[in-house]
C-alpha positions as CSV (number, residue, x, y, z in Angstrom):
1,M,64.1,83.5,119.5
2,P,65.1,84.1,115.9
3,A,67.9,82.1,114.4
4,A,69.9,85.2,113.6
5,A,70.2,86.0,117.4
6,L,71.8,82.6,118.1
7,K,74.5,83.0,115.5
8,P,77.7,84.6,116.9
9,L,79.1,87.8,115.4
10,P,82.2,87.3,113.3
11,T,84.3,88.9,116.0
12,Q,83.0,86.6,118.8
13,S,84.8,83.4,119.8
14,T,82.7,80.3,119.3
15,S,84.8,78.2,121.7
16,K,83.3,77.2,125.1
17,R,86.7,77.5,126.9
18,A,90.0,79.3,126.4
19,V,92.1,77.8,123.6
20,L,95.7,77.3,124.4
21,M,98.1,78.7,121.8
22,D,100.1,76.0,120.0
23,L,103.7,77.1,120.2
24,P,106.0,76.1,117.4
25,Y,107.7,72.9,118.1
26,E,110.9,73.7,116.2
27,P,112.2,77.1,115.1
28,V,112.6,77.8,111.4
29,E,116.1,77.4,110.2
30,K,117.7,80.8,109.8
31,R,119.6,81.7,106.7
32,P,122.0,84.7,106.4
33,L,120.6,87.8,104.9
34,P,122.1,89.0,101.5
35,P,125.2,91.2,102.0
36,G,125.6,94.7,100.6
37,R,122.3,96.2,101.4
38,P,121.9,99.5,103.3
39,R,121.4,99.2,107.0
40,E,117.8,100.5,106.8
41,W,116.9,97.6,104.5
42,Y,117.9,95.1,107.2
43,V,116.0,97.0,109.9
44,T,112.9,97.1,107.8
45,H,113.2,93.5,106.8
46,N,113.5,92.3,110.4
47,R,110.7,94.5,111.5
48,R,108.4,93.0,108.9
49,L,109.4,89.5,110.0
50,K,108.6,90.3,113.6
51,A,105.3,91.9,112.7
52,M,104.4,88.8,110.7
53,R,105.2,86.5,113.5
54,L,103.1,88.6,115.9
55,A,100.2,88.8,113.6
56,I,100.2,85.0,113.1
57,A,100.4,84.5,116.9
58,L,97.5,86.9,117.5
59,L,95.4,85.2,114.9
60,D,96.1,81.8,116.5
61,S,95.1,83.2,119.9
62,G,91.7,84.4,118.6
63,V,92.4,88.1,117.8
64,Y,91.0,88.5,114.3
65,V,90.2,92.2,114.0
66,P,92.9,95.0,114.1
67,N,91.0,97.1,116.6
68,Q,91.2,94.1,119.1
69,A,95.0,94.2,118.8
70,R,96.0,97.0,121.2
71,D,99.6,97.7,121.9
72,E,99.4,95.9,125.3
73,K,97.9,92.8,123.7
74,I,100.6,92.7,121.0
75,R,103.4,93.2,123.6
76,S,102.0,90.4,125.9
77,T,101.8,88.1,122.9
78,A,105.4,88.9,122.0
79,A,106.4,87.9,125.6
80,L,104.4,84.7,125.2
81,I,106.1,83.7,121.9
82,G,109.5,84.8,123.1
83,V,110.4,87.8,121.0
84,H,111.5,91.2,122.3
85,P,108.8,93.8,123.0
86,P,107.8,95.5,119.7
87,S,108.0,99.2,119.2
88,D,105.0,101.4,118.4
89,T,105.9,101.2,114.7
90,T,105.9,97.4,114.8
91,C,102.6,97.3,116.6
92,H,101.1,99.6,113.9
93,M,102.6,97.2,111.3
94,V,100.9,94.2,113.0
95,R,97.5,95.9,112.8
96,A,98.1,96.8,109.2
97,L,98.9,93.2,108.3
98,M,95.7,92.1,110.1
99,K,93.7,94.7,108.2
100,Y,95.0,93.9,104.8
101,A,94.7,90.1,105.3
102,R,90.9,90.4,105.6
């Protein structure tokens, strides 16, 4: 058998068993947001933070490619890490973050 056939594809997991997600031990200290911005700025800022947290959690769980991160997978990961279920817009943002991080 050629050596290339034994090498896993970049999207395949190389672990022999399921890897447990290492949950954060201590939440990050929250600071107040700057006052005086329009409401839309705060909504977008919080959406980006949530998308970043979800993208990191998906990467930690072994989902490395955006097309592996379906809405159902993103929402189940949100429930696992303890954040509210994301909207369709936030799910799209998670996949975009994973795409541009490559």
